[in-house]
C-alpha positions in Angstrom: 118.0 133.7 101.4 116.7 135.1 104.5 118.9 136.7 107.3 120.1 134.1 110.2 117.2 133.8 113.0 119.6 135.4 115.6 120.7 138.4 113.7 117.1 139.2 112.6 116.2 139.2 116.4 119.2 141.4 117.1 118.3 143.9 114.7 114.5 143.7 115.9 115.6 144.4 119.3 117.8 147.4 118.6 115.3 148.7 115.9 117.4 149.8 113.4 116.4 150.5 109.9 118.5 148.6 107.3 117.9 147.0 103.8 119.0 143.4 102.7 121.9 144.0 100.2 122.8 140.6 98.1 126.5 139.7 98.5 128.5 138.7 95.5 132.0 139.0 96.4 133.2 138.3 93.1 131.3 141.2 91.8 132.0 143.9 94.4 134.2 146.8 93.0 137.6 147.2 94.9 136.8 150.5 95.8 134.2 149.2 98.1 136.2 146.3 99.4 139.1 148.6 100.5 136.8 151.3 101.9 137.8 154.0 99.2 134.2 155.1 98.6 131.4 156.5 100.1 130.3 152.8 101.0 132.1 150.2 103.0 131.9 146.9 103.9 132.3 146.1 107.7 133.7 143.0 108.9 134.0 141.8 112.5 136.7 140.0 114.5 136.9 138.4 118.0 139.6 139.2 120.5 140.3 138.5 123.9 142.2 139.3 127.0 142.3 138.7 130.9 139.0 140.9 130.9 137.1 138.8 128.4 136.1 138.9 124.8 135.3 142.0 122.5 134.0 142.0 119.2 135.9 144.9 116.8 134.3 146.3 113.8 136.8 147.3 110.9 136.6 147.7 107.3 136.7 144.8 105.1 140.5 144.7 103.3 142.2 145.6 106.6 143.4 143.9 109.6 143.5 144.8 113.1 146.6 146.5 114.5 147.0 144.7 118.0 149.8 147.3 118.9 147.9 150.2 118.0 144.7 148.8 119.8 146.8 148.2 123.4 148.2 151.8 123.0 144.7 153.1 122.7 142.9 150.9 125.1 145.7 149.9 127.6 144.4 146.3 126.8 146.7 143.2 125.6 144.5 141.6 123.3 145.0 138.2 121.5 143.0 136.4 118.8 140.1 133.9 119.9 141.0 130.3 118.0 138.3 129.5 115.6 137.6 126.2 117.0 136.5 128.1 120.0 134.5 130.4 117.8 133.0 127.8 115.5 130.4 126.2 117.6 128.7 129.5 118.4 128.8 130.1 114.4 127.6 126.6 113.8 124.7 126.7 116.6 123.1 129.8 115.2 123.8 128.5 111.6 126.3 131.4 110.4 129.3 131.3 107.9 130.9 134.3 109.3 131.3 136.6 112.2 128.2 139.1 111.8 129.3 142.7 111.8 126.2 143.4 113.9 127.5 145.3 117.2 127.1 143.6 120.5 127.1 139.8 119.0 126.8 137.3 121.8 126.3 140.3 123.9 130.3 141.1 123.6 131.4 144.7 124.2 132.2 146.2 120.7 135.2 148.3 119.6 134.7 150.4 116.5 137.4 151.5 114.2 137.2 155.2 113.7 137.8 154.9 109.9 133.9 153.4 109.6 132.7 156.8 110.5 133.9 158.4 107.3 131.7 156.7 105.2 128.2 157.6 104.5 126.7 154.2 104.0 127.9 150.8 105.5 127.5 147.2 104.4 127.6 144.9 107.4 128.4 141.2 107.1 125.2 139.5 108.4 126.6 136.1 109.1 125.2 134.5 106.1 126.6 133.7 102.8 124.6 135.5 100.6 123.4 139.1 102.2 124.5 142.0 103.9 123.0 144.8 105.9 122.9 148.0 104.4 122.7 150.7 106.7 123.1 154.6 106.9 126.0 156.2 108.8 123.4 157.8 111.3 121.5 154.5 111.9 125.0 152.9 112.5 126.2 155.6 114.9 123.0 154.8 116.9 123.7 151.3 117.4 127.2 151.9 118.2 126.4 154.7 120.8 127.9 152.2 123.5 131.0 151.4 121.9 134.6 152.5 122.0 135.7 154.2 118.7 139.4 154.0 118.3 141.7 154.1 115.2 142.8 150.1 115.2 142.7 149.0 111.3 145.6 148.7 109.4 145.4 148.7 105.4 146.4 145.5 103.7 148.8 146.0 100.7 147.8 144.4 97.4 150.0 141.0 97.2 152.5 140.8 94.8 151.9 138.2 92.0 154.5 138.2 89.4 157.1 135.8 90.5 159.9 137.7 88.3 160.5 140.2 91.0 160.6 137.8 93.7 164.5 137.8 94.1 164.5 141.5 94.0 161.8 141.7 96.6 163.6 139.3 98.9 166.9 140.9 98.6 165.0 144.4 99.5 163.3 142.8 102.8 166.6 141.3 103.8 168.2 145.2 103.4 165.6 146.6 105.7 166.3 143.9 108.1 169.9 144.7 108.0 168.8 148.1 109.3 167.8 146.0 112.4 170.8 144.3 113.0 170.9 141.7 110.6 174.4 142.0 109.3 175.0 139.1 106.7 174.6 138.7 103.2 171.5 137.1 101.8 172.5 133.6 101.8 174.2 134.0 105.3 171.4 135.5 106.8 168.8 133.0 105.6 170.9 130.7 106.6 168.9 128.1 104.4 170.4 124.6 103.9 171.4 123.0 100.5 168.9 120.6 99.0 169.2 117.6 101.4 170.9 114.4 99.8 168.0 112.2 99.9 166.1 114.7 98.3 168.6 115.3 95.9 168.7 111.4 94.8 165.1 111.2 94.3 164.9 114.0 92.0 167.6 112.4 90.1 165.7 109.3 90.2 162.7 111.0 88.9 164.4 112.0 86.0 165.5 108.6 85.2 163.3 106.5 83.0 164.5 103.3 83.9 164.1 103.8 87.7 162.3 101.0 89.4 160.8 100.1 92.9 164.0 98.7 94.0 165.7 101.8 93.3 163.2 104.1 95.1 163.0 101.5 98.2 167.1 101.5 98.5 167.0 105.4 98.5 164.3 105.8 101.0 165.8 102.8 103.4 169.2 105.0 103.7 167.4 107.2 106.1 165.9 105.0 108.8 163.6 107.9 109.9 162.3 108.4 106.7 161.7 104.9 106.0 159.8 104.6 109.3 157.6 107.7 108.2 156.8 106.1 104.8 155.8 102.8 106.0 153.3 104.2 109.1 151.9 106.3 106.1 151.1 103.2 104.2 150.1 101.3 107.4 147.7 104.1 108.2 143.9 103.1 108.6 143.6 106.0 106.2 144.7 103.7 103.4 143.1 100.3 104.9 145.7 97.9 103.6 145.3 94.3 104.3 147.8 93.0 106.3 150.6 94.4 107.8 153.0 96.7 106.0 156.8 95.7 106.8 158.9 97.9 104.6 158.9 100.7 102.0 158.9 98.0 99.3 155.5 97.1 101.0 154.4 100.4 101.2 155.2 101.2 97.4 153.7 97.7 96.0 151.0 96.9 98.0 149.4 100.5 99.1 150.7 103.7 97.7 152.5 103.0 94.6 155.7 104.1 93.1 154.8 107.8 92.2 153.3 108.3 95.5 155.8 107.3 97.6 158.4 109.3 95.5 156.8 112.4 96.3 155.9 111.7 99.6 159.4 110.8 100.5 160.8 113.8 98.8 158.1 116.2 100.7 159.3 114.5 104.0 162.8 115.0 103.0 162.5 118.6 102.6 160.6 119.0 105.7 163.4 117.4 107.6 165.9 120.2 105.9 164.7 122.7 108.4 165.7 122.5 112.2 162.5 123.6 113.6 164.5 124.8 116.8 162.4 127.8 117.1 158.8 125.9 116.8 156.8 124.7 119.5 155.5 121.1 119.6 152.0 122.6 118.7 153.6 124.7 115.7 155.1 121.6 114.2 152.3 119.6 114.6 149.9 122.2 113.0 152.4 122.3 110.2 152.4 118.5 109.5 148.5 118.7 110.2 148.2 121.4 107.1 150.4 119.3 105.1 148.6 116.1 105.6 145.1 117.4 105.1 146.0 119.3 102.1 147.5 116.7 100.5 144.9 114.4 101.2 142.5 116.7 100.0 144.5 117.7 96.7 144.8 113.7 96.1 140.9 113.4 96.4 140.3 116.3 94.0 142.7 114.9 91.4 141.0 111.2 91.7 137.8 112.7 91.0 138.9 114.7 87.9 138.6 112.8 84.6 141.5 111.3 83.4 142.0 113.2 80.1 141.9 116.6 82.3 144.1 115.3 85.3 147.2 116.9 86.2 150.0 115.2 87.3 148.7 112.9 90.2 152.4 112.8 92.1 153.2 116.5 91.8 149.9 117.4 92.6 149.8 115.5 95.6 153.7 116.9 96.3 152.5 120.3 96.0 149.6 120.0 98.6 152.2 118.3 101.0 154.7 121.3 100.6 151.9 124.1 100.2 153.1 125.6 103.5 156.8 125.1 103.4 157.3 129.0 103.6 156.1 128.6 107.0 158.9 126.6 107.9 161.5 128.9 106.2 160.0 131.9 108.3 160.2 130.5 111.4 164.0 129.3 110.6 165.1 132.7 109.3 163.1 135.5 111.2 161.9 134.0 114.5 161.0 137.1 116.5 159.0 138.3 113.7 157.3 134.9 113.1 155.9 134.9 116.5 154.2 138.3 115.7 153.0 137.1 112.4 151.4 134.2 114.3 149.8 136.6 116.7 148.5 138.9 113.9 147.1 135.8 112.0 145.3 134.6 114.9 143.5 138.1 115.6 142.6 138.4 111.9 141.2 135.2 110.9 139.5 137.4 107.9 143.2 138.2 106.3 145.0 135.9 104.2 147.7 134.9 106.4 150.3 135.7 103.3 149.1 139.1 103.3 149.8 139.3 107.0 153.3 137.8 106.4 153.9 140.6 103.6 152.8 143.4 106.0 155.5 142.4 108.6 158.4 141.1 106.2 158.0 142.7 103.0 157.8 139.2 101.6 155.5 136.1 102.1 156.7 132.5 103.0 155.3 131.2 99.7 157.7 133.7 97.9 160.5 132.5 99.6 159.8 129.1 99.4 159.1 129.2 95.7 162.3 130.9 95.0 164.2 128.0 97.3 162.5 125.4 95.3 163.6 127.0 92.1 167.2 127.2 93.1 167.1 123.6 94.4 165.8 122.6 90.8 162.5 121.3 92.0 160.0 120.8 89.1 158.4 124.0 87.7 155.1 122.6 88.8 155.6 123.0 92.4 157.6 126.1 92.0 154.4 127.6 90.6 152.0 125.9 92.9 153.8 127.2 96.1 154.1 130.6 94.5 150.5 131.0 93.2 148.5 129.1 95.5 147.0 132.3 96.9 146.3 133.8 93.7 143.1 132.4 92.0 143.6 134.7 89.2 146.9 133.0 87.8 146.5 132.0 84.2 150.0 130.7 83.4 151.7 127.5 82.8 151.0 125.0 85.4 147.9 126.8 86.8 146.1 123.7 87.7 148.5 123.1 90.5 148.0 126.1 92.1 144.6 126.3 91.8 144.0 122.8 93.1 145.8 124.1 96.4 143.5 127.0 96.5 140.3 125.2 96.0 141.2 122.3 98.4 142.0 124.6 101.4 139.3 126.7 100.8 136.5 123.7 100.4 138.2 122.5 103.9 137.6 126.0 105.5 133.9 126.0 104.4 133.6 122.7 105.9 134.8 123.8 109.1 138.6 122.8 109.0 141.5 124.9 110.3 141.9 128.6 111.3 140.5 130.1 108.0 137.2 131.5 108.0 134.6 130.3 105.2 134.9 132.0 101.8 132.9 131.8 98.5 135.0 129.8 95.7 134.5 131.2 92.2 132.6 128.7 90.4 135.1 129.3 87.3 137.7 127.5 89.3 135.8 124.3 89.4 135.2 124.7 85.4 139.1 125.3 84.8 139.9 122.1 87.1 136.9 120.2 85.3 135.7 119.5 89.0 132.1 118.9 89.7 131.3 121.1 92.7 129.1 118.6 94.2 131.5 115.6 93.4 134.2 118.0 95.2 132.2 118.4 98.2 131.7 114.8 98.7 135.2 114.1 98.5 136.2 116.5 101.0 133.6 115.5 103.4 135.1 112.2 103.3 138.4 113.4 103.8 137.3 115.0 106.6 135.3 112.4 108.4 138.8 110.5 108.1 140.0 113.4 110.2 141.3 110.6 113.1 143.2 108.8 110.6 145.1 111.7 109.3 145.7 113.2 112.7 147.4 110.3 113.4 149.8 110.3 110.4 150.4 114.3 111.2 151.3 113.2 114.5 153.7 110.6 113.3 155.3 113.2 110.6 156.0 115.4 113.6 158.3 112.9 114.9 
């Protein structure tokens, strides 16, 4: 695949010598990804302050340390919303932010650590090739750029859930030194499982439960009942006639299993006060939840019945995929704000990794641990714990991998704050998903974005 025309033109103007290097992220050695060899992959992020936007080049497998950058430049940088960058990328048919200096004419800041490598692989903005360039040629094209030490190495994510409780306790002990004095349960101040959720879980275990039993539980909570009815009445489901009750929502539109899991997800969401979150944060939480649940729902439906995981639990895992976000905001509000700031500045880094850098734990770890203590189904516990780990191969792996694929495919289609990234073909094979059918499914869901946005807005209330 040829280089994007805009990048080819930039290189020709700068008269730089380079080779085209095929890029297969799945086959790259970790030493190269993390800059531990003579060669190093170079990534680009865009920041801004009152003086304008700048481009920062840094090694792959690292993130921009905003505080260190401020100390060295005297400028208070923040990240740029992906919604503002994406039109530029689409206009030039790019799938990533090119690591070519002075992209879009922006001043470029170069992490000094890049200059310790003899060979550099620059992301070219496409999805299949990189630019291989010598250090000497690289230095010639960054001659007018500032060189500072601003990259922070990204630690490997913990993948063994057996150590989560110890890690959570250790993290809280570290915060004890920062004037958090209570024991773990007091420090976290996490509520017990909501009463409505307890009743729904009990109902799930009752083989004789029927529609009336479920409707009665949901209708005890008027707010929850209103949300279920409004969800079913959304144009997204195109239900004929008016949905007047929870019973209508179950019988005519969503079905028993769907309403049971939807109500459970909404009840758990209400267990957090959300007092430290802005209206925008709350909307973003429900937006992510609604879109991910819809994407997982669509993908599961496209899988042959004999290979299909449990529909209701898959849907619920999608709806709860970011429950750890609420927990971190509830428990560690000052540090949550810094996580948000770093994540916005580093869209190339998984947000869970940034949480681990800041707190020593991830929101997914805490959410999974909490779900386990609430005796939620094992499928949900595993899905939340392993959703960022495509290598997980244990029991209930399909639920975690459905979330991973759904979110990656939405990002690749231009949704949300994540950058596009390749999806290993083996994941489609494990899930018994046809990639082309999956792409059509995700495209159809995103085309219904207006309806899903309306649902998310109602959930916020």
